[in-house]
C-alpha positions as CSV (number, residue, x, y, z in Angstrom):
1,M,-10.7,-2.3,-10.0
2,S,-12.8,-4.8,-11.9
3,I,-12.3,-8.5,-11.5
4,G,-9.8,-9.6,-14.1
5,L,-6.8,-11.8,-14.6
6,I,-3.4,-11.6,-13.1
7,E,-0.5,-13.8,-14.0
8,C,1.3,-15.6,-11.1
9,W,5.0,-16.2,-11.3
10,K,7.0,-19.2,-10.1
11,A,10.3,-18.2,-8.6
12,R,13.1,-20.6,-8.7
13,R,16.5,-20.0,-7.2
14,R,19.4,-20.8,-9.5
15,V,22.9,-20.7,-8.3
16,G,25.6,-19.8,-10.8
17,A,29.1,-18.6,-11.0
18,S,28.0,-15.1,-10.3
19,G,26.0,-16.0,-7.3
20,D,22.3,-16.5,-6.5
21,K,19.9,-15.5,-9.2
22,W,16.2,-15.6,-9.5
23,A,14.3,-16.9,-12.5
24,F,10.6,-16.2,-12.8
25,E,8.4,-18.5,-14.8
26,L,4.8,-18.1,-15.6
27,A,3.0,-20.4,-13.2
28,E,-0.7,-19.9,-13.7
29,T,-3.4,-17.3,-14.2
30,V,-5.9,-16.5,-11.4
31,E,-8.8,-14.1,-10.8
32,Y,-8.1,-11.0,-8.8
33,D,-9.7,-7.9,-7.5
34,D,-8.8,-5.1,-5.1
35,E,-9.5,-7.1,-2.0
36,C,-8.5,-10.6,-3.1
37,V,-5.3,-10.9,-5.1
38,S,-3.0,-13.8,-5.5
39,V,0.6,-13.3,-6.7
40,E,2.1,-15.9,-4.5
41,P,5.3,-17.1,-6.2
42,F,4.5,-20.8,-6.2
43,G,7.5,-23.1,-5.5
44,K,9.6,-20.2,-4.1
45,T,12.5,-21.5,-2.0
46,I,14.6,-19.1,0.0
47,D,17.1,-20.1,2.7
48,S,17.2,-18.2,5.9
49,L,20.5,-16.6,5.1
50,S,19.4,-15.0,1.8
51,A,16.1,-13.3,2.9
52,R,14.2,-12.3,5.9
53,S,10.5,-12.7,6.8
54,V,8.5,-9.5,7.5
55,G,5.1,-10.1,9.0
56,G,5.0,-13.6,7.6
57,E,6.1,-12.5,4.1
58,T,9.5,-12.9,2.5
59,M,11.1,-9.8,1.2
60,T,13.7,-9.8,-1.6
61,P,17.2,-9.8,-0.2
62,C,19.5,-6.8,-0.8
63,E,23.3,-6.9,-0.8
64,C,23.6,-3.4,0.7
65,R,24.1,-3.2,4.4
66,A,24.8,0.5,4.7
67,P,22.5,2.5,6.9
68,H,19.8,4.4,5.0
69,E,18.0,7.6,5.9
70,R,14.4,6.6,6.6
71,R,11.7,7.9,4.3
72,R,8.0,7.6,5.2
73,I,5.7,7.2,2.2
74,V,1.9,6.7,2.1
75,L,0.0,4.6,-0.4
76,T,-3.6,5.7,-0.3
77,G,-6.8,5.7,-2.4
78,G,-10.5,5.2,-2.3
79,P,-12.4,1.9,-2.5
80,G,-11.5,-0.2,-5.5
81,A,-8.4,1.8,-6.4
82,G,-6.2,-1.2,-6.4
83,K,-4.1,-0.4,-3.2
84,T,-4.3,-4.0,-2.0
85,A,-3.0,-5.4,-5.3
86,V,-0.2,-2.9,-5.5
87,L,1.0,-3.7,-2.0
88,E,0.9,-7.4,-2.8
89,L,3.2,-6.8,-5.8
90,I,5.5,-4.8,-3.6
91,R,5.7,-7.5,-1.0
92,H,6.9,-10.0,-3.5
93,A,9.4,-7.8,-5.4
94,F,10.8,-4.9,-3.4
95,C,13.7,-5.5,-1.1
96,E,14.1,-6.0,2.6
97,H,14.8,-2.3,3.2
98,V,11.1,-1.6,2.6
99,K,8.9,-2.0,5.6
100,I,5.2,-2.3,4.8
101,L,2.9,-1.4,7.6
102,P,-0.6,-3.0,8.0
103,E,-3.7,-0.8,7.6
104,S,-4.5,0.7,11.0
105,A,-8.3,0.7,10.3
106,S,-8.1,-3.1,9.8
107,I,-6.3,-3.6,13.1
108,V,-8.9,-1.4,14.9
109,F,-12.0,-2.9,13.4
110,G,-10.5,-6.4,13.2
111,G,-9.7,-6.2,16.9
112,G,-13.4,-5.7,17.7
113,F,-13.7,-1.9,18.0
114,P,-17.4,-1.0,17.5
115,R,-18.3,0.1,14.0
116,G,-21.5,2.0,13.6
117,T,-23.1,4.9,11.8
118,A,-23.7,7.2,14.9
119,E,-21.4,10.3,14.8
120,L,-20.0,9.5,18.3
121,M,-19.0,6.0,17.2
122,R,-17.4,7.2,13.9
123,K,-15.4,9.9,15.7
124,G,-14.2,7.4,18.3
125,A,-13.1,5.0,15.6
126,Q,-11.2,7.7,13.7
127,R,-9.4,8.7,16.8
128,A,-8.5,5.1,17.6
129,I,-7.2,4.6,14.0
130,F,-5.1,7.8,14.2
131,Y,-3.4,6.7,17.4
132,V,-2.7,3.2,16.1
133,Q,-1.3,4.6,12.8
134,R,1.0,6.9,14.7
135,E,2.4,4.1,16.9
136,L,2.8,1.7,13.9
137,E,5.0,4.3,12.3
138,A,7.0,4.9,15.5
139,V,7.6,1.1,15.9
140,A,8.7,0.8,12.2
141,D,11.2,3.6,12.6
142,A,12.9,1.6,15.3
143,E,13.9,-1.0,12.7
144,S,15.8,1.5,10.6
145,P,14.3,0.7,7.2
146,A,15.0,2.8,4.1
147,I,11.3,3.1,3.4
148,V,8.4,2.9,5.7
149,L,5.4,2.3,3.4
150,C,2.1,3.1,5.1
151,D,-1.1,1.6,4.0
152,R,-2.9,5.0,4.4
153,G,-1.6,7.6,6.8
154,T,-2.9,9.7,9.6
155,V,-4.1,12.4,7.2
156,D,-6.6,9.9,5.6
157,G,-8.6,10.1,8.8
158,G,-9.6,13.6,7.9
159,A,-11.5,12.2,4.9
160,Y,-13.6,10.0,7.2
161,W,-14.2,12.4,10.1
162,P,-17.9,13.4,10.5
163,G,-19.3,16.7,11.7
164,E,-18.0,20.2,11.5
165,E,-15.1,20.2,13.9
166,D,-12.0,18.6,12.5
167,L,-10.1,15.5,13.6
168,W,-6.9,17.4,14.3
169,A,-8.3,19.5,17.1
170,S,-9.8,16.3,18.6
171,V,-6.4,14.6,18.9
172,G,-4.3,17.7,19.7
173,T,-2.5,18.3,16.4
174,T,-2.8,20.2,13.1
175,I,-3.1,19.1,9.5
176,E,0.2,20.8,8.8
177,E,2.0,18.8,11.4
178,Q,0.5,15.5,10.1
179,L,1.3,16.3,6.4
180,S,4.9,17.0,7.5
181,R,5.2,13.4,8.8
182,Y,5.4,12.0,5.3
183,D,8.0,12.4,2.6
184,A,5.6,11.5,-0.2
185,V,2.1,10.2,-0.8
186,V,1.0,8.1,-3.8
187,H,-2.8,8.3,-4.4
188,L,-4.3,5.6,-6.5
189,R,-7.6,7.0,-7.9
190,T,-10.8,5.0,-7.8
191,P,-12.2,4.0,-11.2
192,T,-15.7,5.1,-12.2
193,G,-18.6,2.8,-12.4
194,S,-18.2,2.5,-16.1
195,G,-14.4,2.5,-15.9
196,G,-13.7,-0.6,-14.0
197,Y,-15.1,-0.2,-10.4
198,N,-15.7,-3.7,-9.0
199,H,-19.3,-4.1,-8.0
200,Q,-18.9,-7.9,-7.5
201,N,-16.5,-7.9,-4.5
202,P,-18.7,-9.1,-1.6
203,V,-16.7,-7.2,1.1
204,R,-17.1,-3.8,-0.6
205,I,-20.3,-2.1,0.5
206,E,-19.8,1.2,-1.4
207,S,-21.5,2.0,-4.6
208,A,-19.4,3.5,-7.4
209,E,-20.8,6.9,-6.5
210,E,-20.0,6.5,-2.8
211,A,-16.5,5.2,-3.6
212,A,-15.9,8.2,-5.9
213,N,-17.0,10.6,-3.1
214,I,-14.6,8.9,-0.6
215,D,-11.8,9.2,-3.1
216,T,-12.5,12.9,-3.6
217,R,-12.4,13.5,0.1
218,I,-9.0,11.7,0.4
219,A,-7.6,13.8,-2.5
220,R,-8.8,16.9,-0.7
221,A,-7.2,15.8,2.6
222,W,-3.8,15.3,1.0
223,E,-3.9,18.2,-1.6
224,S,-1.5,20.4,0.3
225,H,1.3,17.9,0.5
226,P,4.2,19.1,-1.6
227,R,5.0,15.6,-3.0
228,R,1.7,14.1,-3.8
229,F,1.6,11.8,-6.8
230,L,-1.8,11.0,-8.4
231,V,-2.1,7.7,-10.3
232,E,-5.2,7.9,-12.4
233,A,-7.4,4.9,-13.1
234,S,-6.7,2.9,-16.2
235,S,-8.6,0.4,-18.3
236,D,-5.5,-1.8,-17.9
237,F,-4.9,-2.1,-14.2
238,L,-1.3,-3.4,-14.7
239,D,-0.4,-0.1,-16.4
240,K,-1.7,1.7,-13.3
241,A,0.2,-0.6,-11.0
242,A,3.4,-0.1,-13.1
243,R,3.1,3.7,-12.7
244,A,2.7,3.4,-8.9
245,L,5.6,1.0,-8.5
246,D,7.8,3.3,-10.7
247,I,7.0,6.2,-8.3
248,L,7.8,4.1,-5.2
249,R,11.0,2.7,-6.8
250,G,12.1,6.3,-7.3
251,E,12.0,6.9,-3.6
252,L,14.3,4.0,-2.8
253,P,18.0,4.3,-2.2
254,E,20.1,3.7,-5.4
255,C,21.1,0.2,-4.1
256,C,17.5,-0.9,-3.9
257,R,16.2,0.4,-7.2
258,R,17.3,-2.5,-9.3
259,H,14.5,-4.7,-7.9
260,V,11.7,-5.1,-10.4
261,V,8.3,-6.9,-10.7
262,P,8.6,-9.5,-13.4
263,L,4.9,-9.2,-14.2
264,L,5.3,-5.5,-15.1
265,V,8.6,-5.5,-17.0
266,G,8.3,-3.7,-20.2
267,R,5.0,-2.0,-19.4
């Protein structure tokens, strides 16, 4: 996703005869890219009774208190696909019944796990990521959410595994078993070098060609999933984001589907 502009919204809580309502006002415009996005609703005030904090972020409250059948959904994509920006929009607009998991690779490498190019190191890293991802999902299930939204899933590891043997034999499972863990997967496609891939992000080390190759391997890893949604790159990233959020909203229970992202209304 090329560096562009995203509108931030100020959320103000207005209390009327019909109860609490939210009014969103245009606050300011800031630069964004896939790894650095700011959609913080400046001035947002929420009392402790009307919302809950998840991982330091406040999710939109939902009136429904009925138990929901948990659905596990993966949001994936290659470098520069816009996954980080879409997740940020979800954090500020979807309701408290959506549990967003952190990316297991960030936990592993951020915690100091060695990151190198040697095949032995790469295999060790992918096994560690696999086990962390599996346990993150297990812990999330204990909270009984309606949706567990995974920032990548265990199947993504197959796209990064080096060598001829596969990851699944190495961790005592099969690709079929791992695919069956997820109710749906939404794949944000990486833009081409001429179609918006961000070369200016200092934390992204992949060239446009390398990013496209990774994205292709991810697509191949998930291609057998019966409910895979491909969201193609777009010259207007917000159109792409709106498509992704529409898919995810369709996976929510009926009581949660009314939540919208003000930035994307009407797109």
